[in-house]
LOVEXGU-131933 format. One record per atom (N, C-alpha, C, O): x, y, z; residue in one letter. Coordinates in steps of 0.001 Angstrom, whole numbers, padded with zeros to 6 digits, always signed. Atoms other than C-alpha are relative to their C-alpha. Layout:
residues N
XYZA ...
//
This chain:
residues 307
+001134+000073-000919M +056461-010666+040442M -000163-001448+000455M -000243-002353-000375M +000147+001355-000512S +056100-013699+042755S -001390-000528-000288S -002323+000241-000522S +001298+000610+000290S +053278-016176+042197S -001034+000383+001053S -002198+000609+000722S +000948-000358-001055S +051714-015359+045587S -000457+001447-000159S -001629+001763+000045S +000361-001408+000206Y +051833-011627+044856Y -000936+000141-001190Y -001889+000919-001174Y +000845-000056+001206R +050364-012233+041393R -001424-000428+000329R -002387+000197-000115R +001338+000470-000376R +047474-014212+042888R -000747+001066+000789R -001929+001315+000554R +000626-001049-000812K +046800-011476+045422K -000414+001168-000872K -001492+001737-000696K +000295-001115+000913F +046950-008838+042699F -001247-000305-000842F -002127+000540-001008F +001150+000383+000826L +044506-010763+040503L -001285-000055+000828L -002345+000377+000373L +001170+000075-000855Q +042156-011433+043419Q -000544+001389+000320Q -001754+001614+000299Q +000420-001363-000288Q +042097-007759+044322Q -000622+000655-001225Q -001594+001405-001131Q +000525-000568+001239G +041548-006844+040693G -001392-000509-000312G -002278+000262-000678G +001320+000577+000251L +038647-009244+040276L -001029+000521+001001L -002174+000801+000648L +000912-000538-001008A +037139-008060+043546A -000394+001428-000345A -001547+001824-000179A +000297-001380+000400G +037416-004490+042322G -000958+000069-001169G -001872+000893-001194G +000910+000038+001152L +035771-005355+039008L -001414-000382+000421L -002388+000217-000035L +001312+000432-000469A +032938-007176+040778A -000703+001118+000756A -001892+001365+000557A +000594-001104-000746A +032397-004276+043157A -000446+001116-000935A -001501+001722-000747A +000369-001029+000969G +032410-001871+040234G -001248-000364-000771G -002114+000480-001003G +001184+000450+000743A +029883-003967+038317A -001247+000105+000863A -002293+000553+000393A +001142-000101-000893L +027599-004176+041348L -000389+001445+000231L -001573+001773+000305L +000280-001420-000185S +027929-000446+041878S -000728+000574-001206S -001677+001345-001061S +000659-000472+001215Q +027000+000211+038246Q -001444-000485-000066Q -002339+000274-000437Q +001359+000530+000000L +023966-002088+038545L -000876+000747+000990L -002027+001074+000699L +000779-000722-001008A +022877-000350+041732A -000335+001404-000474A -001462+001871-000312A +000235-001352+000513T +023302+003082+040152T -001050-000019-001103T -001927+000843-001144T +000977+000133+001088H +021364+001946+037065H -001396-000204+000575H -002355+000430+000134H +001302+000290-000587A +018555+000560+039220A -000595+001234+000670A -001813+001416+000682A +000483-001188-000689E +018344+003831+041138E -000437+001096-000969E -001275+001927-000619E +000226-001135+000894T +018229+006075+038076T -001052-000234-001062T -001640+000736-001540T +000902+000183+001130V +016001+004400+035481V -001466+000232+000380V -002246+000702-000449V +001331-000338-000495N +012815+004647+037602N -001108-000559-000887N -002041+000160-001245N +000994+000626+000867W +010813+002185+035494W -001280-000292+000782W -001315-000241+002012W +001321+000268-000572I +007167+001317+036085I -000473-001375-000446I -000420-001710-001629I +000662+001268+000290D +005573-002108+036301D -001497+000301-000065D -002097+000687+000938D +001370-000453+000232A +002110-001527+034840A -001069-001031+000351A -002245-000817+000055A +001027+001024-000285H +000397-004701+036104H +000492-000957+001076H +001277-001865+000805H -000367+000858-001135V +000783-006299+039539V -001230-000170+000892V -001983+000778+001110V +001067+000282-000954H -001709-007965+041895H +000607-000162+001393H +001673-000757+001546H -000416+000227-001386V -001362-007829+045672V -001208-000467+000812V -002349-000096+000536V +001046+000423-000921W -003331-009543+048411W +000629-000417+001313W +001833-000656+001399W -000454+000296-001356T -003080-010337+052095T -000762-001206+000545T -001807-001584+000015T +000722+001072-000681N -004028-013213+054387N -000777+000520+001211N -001233-000261+002047N +000839-000601-001032D -005790-010770+056715D -001444-000018-000501D -001981+001004-000928D +001337+000168+000572F -009179-012126+055702F -001087+000641+000854F -002205+000852+000384F +000964-000691-000844R -010906-010485+058651R -000173+001444-000471R -001293+001942-000579R +000066-001393+000451S -010030-006989+057453S -000356+000117-001474S -000999+001075-001904S +000207-000045+001445Y -010156-007829+053768Y -000574-001351-000451Y +000161-002193-000967Y +000594+001297+000334P -012620-010682+053174P -000016-000258-001499P -000135+000668-002302P +000086+000397+001395L -012602-012601+049919L -001446+000040-000469L -002376-000091+000328L +001334-000018+000585A -015557-012363+047575A -000613-001398+000047A +000092-002396+000200A +000709+001269+000003E -018173-015080+047487E +000546-000912-001101E +000738-000487-002241E -000514+000969+000959G -016870-018213+045789G +001502-000188+000056G +002040-001088-000589G -001453+000112-000140Y -013227-017667+046755Y +000348-000452+001405Y -000283-000029+002373Y -000411+000532-001290K -011458-019517+049564K +001495+000252+000220K +002265+000275-000740K -001409-000262-000287P -008141-018815+051327P +000952-001039-000582P +002036-000693-001052P -000891+001044+000508E -006698-022174+050266E +000196+000094-001511E +001112-000522-002056E -000161-000203+001437G -007184-021118+046646G +000938+001121-000355G +001249+001306-001532G -000915-001112+000252M -004864-018122+047021M +001417-000539-000138M +001995-001036+000828M -001354+000498+000271K -001550-019062+045441K +000783+001076-000738K +000436+001442-001861K -000502+000297-001344P +000796-017775+046680P -000969+000454+001086P -001953+001142+000812P +000904-000303-001114R -000789-017406+050086R -000199+001503+000157R -001313+001969+000394R +000065-001460-000009T +000034-013692+050119T +000958+000543-001054T +001920-000121-001440T -000973-000760+000788F +001690-011192+047827F -000209+001458+000371F -001160+002102-000071F +000141-001302-000641L +002243-007933+049652L +000754+001075-000769L +001564+000747-001636L -000730-001082+000685P +003486-004507+048489P +001513-000145+000132P +002248+000092-000827P -001445+000148-000187E +006905-005185+049986E +000554-001161-000832E +001731-001155-001191E -000454+001113+000836D +007083-008445+048013D +000283+000461-001420D +001324+000117-001980D -000249-000443+001368I +006715-006771+044632I +001194+000939-000049I +001979+000877-000995I -001138-000919+000020L +009205-004052+045548L +001320-000749+000187L +002347-000344-000357L -001209+000823-000164R +011708-006696+046655R +000434-000603-001326R +001628-000679-001614R -000321+000526+001326H +011506-008253+043198H +000383+001115-000973H +001288+000949-001790H -000079-001017+001045A +011281-004996+041271A +001181+000954+000134A +001837+001273-000858A -000993-001077-000169K +013726-002513+042778K +001398-000357-000507K +002064+000511-001071K -001328+000311+000550P +016929-004424+041894P +000084+000157-001516P +001181+000234-002070P +000026-000162+001454H +015838-004057+038248H -000359+001424-000417H -000624+001679-001591H +000279-001387+000334G +015191-000321+038450G -001468+000327-000111G -001829+001385-000626G +001448-000241+000033V +011423-000640+038779V -000414+000510+001375V -000339-000221+002363V +000274-000651-001279N +010299+001776+041493N -001454+000416+000195N -001844+000847+001280N +001420-000324-000114R +006626+002384+040743R -000818-001116-000633R -000349-001831-001519R +000801+001169+000361V +003763-000033+040229V -001465+000415-000161V -002012+001150+000661V +001451-000091+000145A +000235-000011+038858A -000605-001288+000532A -000358-002370+000001A +000643+001158-000625L -001798-002330+041058L -001320-000293-000702L -002091+000615-001010L +001228+000440+000653I -004590-004341+039456I -000848-000746+001023I -000390-001710+001637I +000885+000637-000967Q -007549-005277+041624Q -000061-001499-000227Q -000275-001968-001344Q +000021+001455+000066M -007437-008976+042418M -001442-000487-000097M -002309-000018+000640M +001365+000464+000240S -010499-010858+041183S -000618-000634+001247S -001840-000635+001397S +000521+000650-001202S -010814-012674+044517S -000623+000993+000981S -001340+000588+001896S +000673-001031-000794Y -011844-009351+046111Y -001199+000594-000739Y -002006+001310-000146Y +001060-000472+000884R -014214-008578+043226R -000144+001523+000098R +000804+002243-000216R +000244-001440+000021F -015768-005108+043732F +000479+000712+001261F +000362+001934+001361F -000521-000607-001225D -014236-004530+047175D +001481+000329-000212D +002349-000533-000069D -001357-000438+000324N -011134-002522+046301N +000783+000463+001234N +001822+001107+001088N -000541-000577-001226S -010282-001794+049964S +001484-000248+000186S +002233+000670+000521S -001409+000290-000265Y -006957-003575+050198Y +000902+000786-000957Y +001888+001382-000524Y -000789-000753+000958M -005587-002030+047014M +000017+001495+000354M +001061+002139+000257M +000074-001414-000351L -006782+001427+048125L +000847+000307+001227L +001474+001364+001295L -000830-000225-001188D -005077+001051+051507D +001486-000021-000346D +002268+000747+000215D -001401+000029+000443V -001803+000127+049798V +000363+001314-000678V +001427+001875-000417V -000252-001269+000685I -002060+003201+047572I +000076+001138+001004I +000951+001998+000903I +000050-001086-000983R -002941+005438+050525R +001305+000091+000789R +001755+001190+001115R -001233+000006-000778K +000202+004387+052398K +001206+000424-000824K +002166+000959-000270K -001155-000352+000853S +002538+004936+049403S -000493+000552-001336S -000309-000090-002370S +000601-000523+001237P +000823+007189+046834P +001009+000341-001086P +000654+000398-002263P -001010-000282+001012G +004094+008040+045117G +000513-001238-000695G +001157-001150-001740G -000500+001270+000531V +004824+004373+044468V -001085-000758-000755V -000816-001388-001778V +001073+000831+000541F +001445+002848+043679F -001151+000842-000550F -001508+001878+000011F +001297-000449+000502R -001569+003674+041524R -000850-001255-000222R -000342-002373-000135R +000865+001157+000051G -004574+001447+040965G -000873-000099-001229G -001228+000902-001851G +001034+000333+000978V -006818-000224+038421V -001039-000806+000762V -000771-001930+001189V +001034+000580-000836A -010069-001039+040189A -000999-000795-000836A -000959-000786-002067A +001143+000659+000637I -013099-003173+039416I -001266+000573+000615I -001409+000602+001837I +001312-000435-000459V -016592-001711+039651V -001051-000884-000666V -000786-001551-001666V +001098+000810+000530D -019922-003391+039027D -000645+000751-001165D -001387+001712-000963D +000548-000699+001169W -020819-002395+035472W -001488-000271-000188W -002125+000346-001042W +001440+000238+000027N -024302-003814+036041N -000747+000827+001045N -001976+000782+001114N +000626-000862-001003A -024940-001379+038893A -000605+001230-000672A -000395+001477-001860A +000707-001153+000568A -027006+001766+038438A +000948+001110-000417A +000722+001773-001430A -000895-001138+000266Q -024101+004223+038527Q +001475-000413+000075Q +002188+000050+000965Q -001421+000350-000024P -020735+002610+037723P +000898+001208-000243P +002030+001246+000239P -000784-001203+000265D -019551+006009+036472D +000237+000805+001276D +001322+001355+001468D -000190-000698-001262Q -020129+007584+039883Q +001012-000730+000879Q +001823-000094+001552Q -000999+000772-000743N -018162+004755+041500N +001401+000263-000534N +002357+000344+000238N -001296-000307+000605M -015340+005458+039050M +000539+001335+000507M +001715+001443+000852M -000451-001330-000439R -015197+009118+040039R +000439-000015+001460R +001422+000631+001822R -000377+000078-001411E -015105+008292+043743E +001339-000710+000168E +002185-000266+000944E -001252+000740-000106L -012320+005755+043302L +001177+000792-000555L +002302+000648-000076L -001079-000821+000574A -010311+008191+041179A +000583+000944+001041A +001762+001292+000966A -000492-000894-001058K -010039+010446+044242K +001017-000697+000892K +001791-000038+001587K -000880+000779-000875A -008139+007643+045993A +001199-000589-000737A +001861-001486-000214A -001183+000467+000720G -005470+007072+043343G -000251-001050-001044G +000700-001630-001568G +000328+000944+001065V -007311+004809+040908V +000010+000738-001332V -000561+001822-001454V -000121-000639+001311R -006532+005598+037275R -000511-000875-001140R -000427-000489-002305R +000526+000883+001033G -008093+002673+035431G -001009-000954+000588G -001120-001091+001806G +001054+000903-000429F -010906+000145+035558F +000003-001244-000878F -000125-001167-002099F -000071+001278+000704R -010684-003510+034623R -001398-000463-000386R -002336-000402+000409R +001248+000587+000479I -013447-005027+032513I +000321-001310-000706I +001452-001526-001141I -000194+001294+000655Y -013932-008507+031040Y -001362-000581-000349Y -002366-000205+000255Y +001290+000549+000418P -016632-010544+029314P -000674-000879+001039P -001903-000914+001099P +000602+000939-000930G -017142-013074+032104G -000721-001102-000752G -000148-001733-001640G +000778+001064+000625K -019891-015472+031080K -000834+000500-001180K -001599-000262-001772K +000771-000574+001109V -021349-013133+028457V +000664-000361-001319V +001892-000421-001395V -000539+000307+001326A -020923-014039+024789A +000889+001138-000478A +000516+002307-000382A -000963-001032+000371V -017890-012213+023424V -000483+000874-001155V +000002+001992-001325V +000467-000773+001143E -019781-011058+020336E -000671+001306+000429E -000604+002302-000292E +000709-001204-000446N -021807-008546+022381N +000270+000314+001472N -000592+000854+002165N -000280-000121-001428W -020067-008447+025748W -000003+001442+000492W -000173+001674+001689W -000031-001397-000413L -019856-004636+025768L -001341+000713-000192L -001446+001919+000028L +001324-000599+000113D -023523-004063+025059D -000524+000336+001399D -000155-000304+002384D +000613-000326-001290G -025499-002418+027815G +000375+001386+000484G +001428+001925+000142G -000164-001378-000462E -025851+000910+029568E +001166+000158+000967E +001808+001208+001004E -001087-000114-000969G -023326+000141+032285G +001338+000265-000650G +002064+001167-000232G -001266-000220+000698F -020383-000153+029914F +000002+001345-000716F +001036+002010-000772F +000076-001305+000654A -021592+002905+028001A +000314+001119+000992A +001038+002057+000658A -000286-001001-001029K -021525+004933+031226K +001479+000002+000367K +002073+001062+000568K -001417+000088-000343M -018041+003669+032022M +000878+000625-001081M +001812+001364-000770M -000798-000559+001086F -016654+004564+028607F -000176+001517-000081F +000789+002230-000357F +000224-001448+000000K -018261+008032+028762K +000780+000663+001128K +001401+001708+000940K -000734-000538-001145C -016789+008610+032210C +001496-000046-000243C +002207+000902+000090C -001422+000110+000302G -013379+007353+031084G +000470+001121-000910G +001550+001679-000711G -000368-001071+000922A -013352+009874+028254A +000015+001353+000704A +000927+002154+000501A +000115-001310-000653K -014453+012785+030430K +001052+000195+001078K +001629+001276+001192K -000906-000117-001142E -012239+012063+033442E +001416-000482-000310E +002281-000440+000565E -001305+000551+000404R -009268+010578+031512R +000388-001185+000875R +001509-001265+001377R -000216+001243-000734L -009598+007243+033291L +000001-001151-000989L -000894-001254-001828L -000172+001066+000988A -008425+004160+031410A -000972-001145+000243A -001217-001536+001384A +000760+001240-000031I -010701+001249+030608I +000964-001115-000419I +001597-001037-001472I -001053+001001+000162C -008581-001902+030863C -000604-001387-000222C -000872-002096+000748C +000620+001298+000265P -010023-004985+029138P +000979-001165+000162P +002084-001154-000380P -000699+001280-000070L -008784-008426+030127L -000754-000947-000929L -001809-001469-000567L +000738+000721+001031I -009740-010311+026986I +000943-000849-000835I +002159-000660-000827I -000697+000718+001046G -008694-012813+024390G -000285+000645-001339G -001099+001565-001420G +000170-000631+001311P -008497-012002+020690P -001425-000071-000529P -001833+000773-001327P +001367+000117+000499N -012056-013200+020102N -000925+001097+000514N -002016+001285-000024N +000799-001103-000529A -013361-010274+022177A +000400+001353-000589A -000211+002370-000259A -000470-001267+000573L -011491-007625+020164L -001008+000651-000945L -001132+001876-000912L +000954-000675+000889P -014181-007038+017491P -001038+000834+000747P -001373+001935+000310P +000958-000773-000781A -016691-005944+020141A +000663+001230+000609A +000049+002294+000683A -000726-001146-000543L -014051-003710+021729L +000233+001053-001086L +000136+002252-000823L -000213-000952+001098E -013301-002150+018340E -001264+000805-000268E -001190+002013-000495E +001262-000732+000196R -016981-001264+017899R -000218+001017+001118R -000678+002132+000873R +000179-000911-001127Q -017044+000269+021376Q +000936+001207-000114Q +000561+002324+000243Q -000946-001101+000170C -013955+002350+020598C -000459+000969-001097C -000166+002164-001041C +000572-000890+001010R -015697+003690+017507R -001114+000856+000597R -001271+002021+000230R +001063-000764-000652K -018646+004733+019676K +000556+001057+000951K -000003+002145+001088K -000580-000882-001013F -016400+006332+022292F +001481+000237-000331F +002363-000279+000357F -001382-000117+000507P -013271+007459+020411P +000960+000737+000933P +002174+000644+000751P -000876-000746-000904E -011946+009669+023237E +000337-000752+001280E +001089-000253+002117E -000231+000758-001232T -011929+006971+025901T +001366-000667-000013T +001688-001384-000960T -001274+000728-000086P -008466+005799+027019P -000258-001489+000259P -001018-001851+001157P +000151+001451-000131V -008243+002019+026622V +001387-000624+000069V +002264-000289-000727V -001275+000726-000135V -005385-000232+027772V -000312-001493-000039V -000926-002025+000887V +000279+001425+000173I -005560-003818+026503I +001052-000816+000760I +002249-000703+000499I -000920+000788-000822D -004053-006238+029018D +000663-001127-000794D +000034-001760-001643D -000732+001210+000394H -001390-008810+028118H -000079-000311-001499H -000201-001466-001904H +000007+000193+001456M -001403-008234+024340M -001206-000837-000425M -001122-001665-001332M +001242+000741+000259A -004988-009568+024344A +000203-001515+000117A -000528-002299-000488A -000310+001410-000290R -003486-012883+025526R +000212-000826-001272R -000139-002005-001327R -000362+000749+001212L -002338-013828+022036L +001053-001040+000365L +002047-000723+001018L -000943+001072-000302G -000561-017166+022284G -000233-000672+001324G +000567-001516+001727G +000274+000654-001282A -002147-018147+025592A -000405-001460-000177A -000178-002289+000704A +000488+001357+000239D -003642-021268+024028D +000820-000753-001047D +000367-001758-001594D -000846+000648+001000G -000774-022178+021707G +000782+001029-000790G +001031+002127-000292G -000771-000952+000808P +001172-020526+018887P -000780+001287-000255P -002010+001283-000318P +000619-001281+000339V +000505-016868+018149V -000459-000057-001454V +000334-000340-002352V +000579+000131+001341R -001818-016785+015130R +000001+001331-000742R -000286+002379-000164R -000088-001191+000827E -001408-014319+012290E -001310+000773-000026E -001302+002001+000056E +001294-000686+000038D -005136-013557+012112D -000236+000807+001273D -000770+001915+001222D +000172-000709-001269D -005147-012598+015790D +000910+001222+000080D +000512+002264+000600D -000912-001146+000005I -002111-010359+015351I -000595+001141-000806I -000547+002296-000384I +000579-001044+000852R -003844-008493+012536R -001155+000718+000697R -001278+001940+000621R +001130-000612-000693V -006974-007942+014607V +000486+000918+001118V -000014+002034+001266V -000520-000836-001077L -005001-006648+017585L +000674+001252-000556L +000448+002352-000054L -000691-001160+000581C -002819-004397+015424C -000982+000998-000608C -000706+002197-000645C +000993-000909+000586S -005937-002980+013755S -000579+000947+001040S -001124+001991+000683S +000483-000888-001054M -006891-001489+017135M +000813+001289+000076M +000386+002257+000707M -000829-001203-000002A -004085+001021+016574A -000654+001156-000738A -000237+002303-000576A +000706-001085+000680Q -006474+002982+014339Q -000684+000930+000992Q -000985+002077+000662Q +000615-000814-001048H -008019+004244+017580H +001121+000617+000837H +001847-000093+001533H -001196-000672-000515S -005570+006817+018863S +000147-000060+001510S +001232+000199+002031S -000087+000053-001460H -006405+006366+022550H +000103-001428+000534H -000050-001657+001733H -000175+001393-000420V -005873+002603+022631V +001487-000291+000189V +002309+000016-000673V -001357+000427-000309K -002702+001287+024272K -000016-001499+000318K -001072-002094+000530K -000118+001446-000228V -001421-002242+024846V +001067-000268+001058V +002157+000302+001017V -001006+000472-000950K +000324-003849+027788K +000767-001166-000609K +000189-002180-001000K -000909+001045+000458V +003307-005892+026652V +000415-000755+001264V +001324-000334+001979V -000070+000564-001354S +003124-008316+029531S -000388-001473+000023S -000789-002061-000982S +000377+001402-000265A +002498-011763+031028A +000704-000966-000946A +000084-001885-001480A -000750+000850+000937F +005253-013365+028940F -000016-001461+000426F -000025-002357-000418F -000026+001375-000521Y +005259-016445+031196Y -001202-000820-000469Y -001152-002050-000469Y +001247+000691+000344A +001726-017277+029982A -000259-000068-001496A -001300-000576-001914A +000266-000130+001435L +002121-016717+026239L +001053-000737-000827L +002207-000869-000417L -000939+000646+000914G +003692-018574+023329G +000630-001237+000597G -000070-002117+001096G -000714+001155-000550E +006362-021038+024430E -000010-000026+001524E +000281-001055+002133E +000176-000084-001462K +005842-019851+028027K +001273-000347+000761K +001215-000977+001816K -001251+000231-000718K +009511-020022+028976K +001021+001046-000433K +001026+001481-001584K -001017-000992+000350P +012422-017580+029136P +001016-000583-000971P +001234-001794-000981P +000007-001471-000058P +014054-015847+027409P -001157+000663-000736P -001143+001884-000893P +001216-000543+000620H +010682-015389+025596H +000249+000682-001336H -000533+001533-001760H -000294-000609+001302L +012288-014464+022311L -000986-000430-001075L -001069+000204-002127L +001035+000383+000954D +009514-016352+020534D -001090+001060-000114D -001828+001091-001099D +000987-001079+000031L +007333-013335+021405L +000515+001253-000693L -000239+002205-000893L -000582-001187+000633A +009713-010886+019709A -000729+000413-001278A -000982+001604-001456A +000717-000435+001212P +007914-010974+016310P -001345+000652+000306P -001718+001627-000346P +001273-000606-000392L +004570-010235+017982L +000225+001415+000539L -000464+002353+000139L -000266-001315-000579I +006013-007360+019994I +000463+000978-001079I +000124+002161-001042I -000446-000867+001107H +007698-006018+016849H -001197+000486-000811H -001247+001653-001199H +001203-000396+000746R +004346-006008+015033R -000797+001060+000779R -001293+002025+000198R +000699-000991-000822L +002738-004147+017931L +000749+001321+000030L +000143+002392+000008L -000840-001200+000041Y +005640-001713+017970Y -000216+000760-001309Y -000330+001985-001306Y +000216-000644+001295D +005153-001028+014262D -001391+000622-000084D -001563+001683-000685D +001382-000475+000098A +001391-000583+014677A -000289+001150+000965A -000877+002158+000572A +000368-000964-001033F +001143+001384+017928F +001093+001028+000285F +000806+002134+000741F -001104-000849-000419G +004585+002894+018365G +000277-000186+001476G -000608-000621+002213G -000349+000220-001409P +006413+002805+021704P -000817+000857+000955P -000980+000501+002122P +000771-000888-000868Q +004306+005684+023039Q -001331-000591+000438Q -001980-000068+001343Q +001267+000633-000390R +001299+003360+023217R +000189-001453+000432R -000759-002239+000433R -000297+001309-000578L +003013+000253+024590L +000565+000194+001392L +001340+001120+001630L -000576-000050-001351M +003769-000374+028254M +000285-001414+000477M -000515-002331+000292M -000398+001304-000519W +005620-003240+029871W -000648-000238+001361W -000914+000701+002112W +000477+000384-001327A +004249-005132+032860A +000385-001449+000263A +000538-002243-000665A -000443+001350-000367S +005232-008264+034764S -001156-000973+000192S -001020-002158-000111S +001102+000842-000467D +001835-009594+035925D +000431-000839+001202D +000086-002016+001309D -000329+000667-001259C +003347-010483+039278C -001238-000099+000882C -002131+000742+000784C -001068+000939-000336P +003110-012540+041359P +000146-001179-000955P +001061-001987-000800P +000007+001198+000844F +002371-015024+038586F +001282-000112-000825F +001712-001216-001158F -001261+000022+000731Q +005528-014015+036701Q +001096-000711+000783Q +001956-001361+000188Q -001121+000531-000789V +007726-015142+039598V -000316-001348+000639V +000408-001784+001533V +000303+001342-000519V +006052-018495+040322V +001029-001005-000485V +001564-001780+000307V -000971+000959+000550S +008334-020453+037986S +001108+000683-000789S +001985+000011-001331S -001053-000773+000655E +010465-017672+036473E +000446+001093+000954E -000020+001169+002091E -000430-001133-000801T +012254-014596+037755T -000598+001293-000546T -001081+001347-001677T +000447-001327+000445Y +011254-010964+037576Y +000859+000476-001166Y +000358+001061-002127Y -000912-000413+001062G +014319-010333+035448G -000296-000663-001332G -000022-000077-002379G +000355+000671+001251D +013114-012879+032877D -001013+000818-000793D -001033+000769-002023D +001001-000829+000671S +010264-010486+032118S +000587+001342-000439S +000555+001676-001624S -000428-001365+000336V +011809-007018+032286V +001171+000000-000979V +001305+000931-001773V -001170+000017+000878S +014993-008054+030470S -000371-000175-001466S +000396+000219-002345S +000401+000144+001398L +013057-008960+027328L -000112+001371-000656L +000315+001549-001796L +000121-001359+000527I +012261-005272+026849I +001298+000779+000187I +001729+001502-000712I -001156-000824-000333A +015329-003816+028522A +001241-000330-000819A +002055+000556-001079A -001275+000348+000625S +018010-005770+026661S -000063-001026-001123S +000947-001235-001795S +000012+001117+000948R +016811-008557+024356R -000618+000330-001361R -000383-000394-002329R +000637-000346+001276L +014791-006829+021628L +000830+001063-000703L +000796+002237-000337L -000995-000870+000618K +017353-005318+019305K -000620+001125-000825K +000055+002105-001141K +000614-001051+000805F +014835-003274+017322F -000424+001203+000847F -000825+002228+000295F +000375-001110-000861L +014119-001068+020363L +001190+000914+000261L +002268+000450+000634L -001031-000984-000322S +016144+002113+020750S -000074+000333+001484S -000994-000095+002180S +000031-000426-001387G +017012+003637+024096G -001237+000811+000319G -001827+000655+001388G +001207-000806-000211E +014173+006115+023711E -001254-000872-000013E -002180-000637+000764E +001128+000937+000029D +011754+003299+022791D -000165-000678+001359D -001272-000770+001890D +000054+000684-001293K +012643+001468+025991K -000481+000942+001094K -001212+000536+001997K +000428-000978-000985E +012149+004644+027984E -001529+000161-000016E -002153+000293+001037E +001451-000061+000114W +008583+004854+026676W -000645-001276+000538W -001550-001204+001369W +000673+001259-000332I +007711+001174+027089I +000190-000363+001475I -000700-000953+002088I -000298+000360-001381L +009340+000796+030510L -000377+001081+001013L -000380+000828+002217L +000350-001045-000966R +008293+004132+032001R -001064+000964-000511R -002140+001063+000078R +000779-001195+000311R +006733+006991+030105R -001453-000283-000374R -002345+000481-000005R +001392+000313+000365T +003640+005306+028637T -000840-000268+001239T -001936+000275+001380T +000722+000291-001247A +002583+003919+032013A -000083+001237+000883A -001083+001443+001570A -000016-001218-000817E +003555+007193+033700E -001106+000942-000458E -001841+001486+000367E +001047-000882+000519E +001282+009212+031421E -001393-000570+000253E -002348+000185+000438E +001303+000642-000158T -001536+006690+031841T -000435-000085+001452T -001594+000189+001765T +000377+000294-001372F -001439+005937+035557F +000555+000964+001056F +000032+001019+002169F -000638-000837-001026F +000804+008495+037308F -000050+001491-000301F +000492+002291+000461F +000054-001430+000337A +000064+011797+035584A -000929+000748+000947A -001098+001960+000816A 
//
């Protein structure tokens, strides 16, 4: 075989291997049908979708993050459905998120924000559920974390969540977990999804005491946890293997059926890639079986937000 023929043969072979690998990746991305359980979207159409009081356009970073933006990041990794989380800059006006869901109801579901200090937050929940909302974000705000869930508004929301199978989604740190645990004892049938592993490690190393408190929430059978926002936790840099022990503890406590992965885009892709997040679950945690990954990357979120 001549040297020129050999080079041509090798080039064709490598090209064939590359094409085959790309084809396999494309086929994989088309078939796994994973779900990103936590994404924010917003537009710069401030006339149609005004920001809430106290928020300014120049504070929106990035300037926009549209539905097509998240799908551009997600689809190459086999993520084809998304749970949208109401952006705080819109506060109780869920209009933009609802319009996105209305245009693509098979792709998007929503987690809205309602005013829990209003007279009938439960009625607002029922109305929003008709438009594709399946969860409701809550947080302590400026209220002391020791009693942040006290009050009739939250009681109405938890009662409605139990009756209508709508998830209550707390954005909290570990110091707010004791109050949440008391609320779960009062309303044991309410679906609860704790965002971002209760932000353990957001302010430094993940602390053992905080892990124990979060894992103790597994005693409540309707509590689930989002395994998400890796860019903001622990060492805050890929490949995020420093979070593996925490995720393993949550896996042991809750089981894969009560864990769901999420990116927290667009913030995940500000200084990292989308793949840096999803690959931690998809390929880097050796204790997860194929069935475990199927639950964490699709089925848990599907049962919670797309059923």
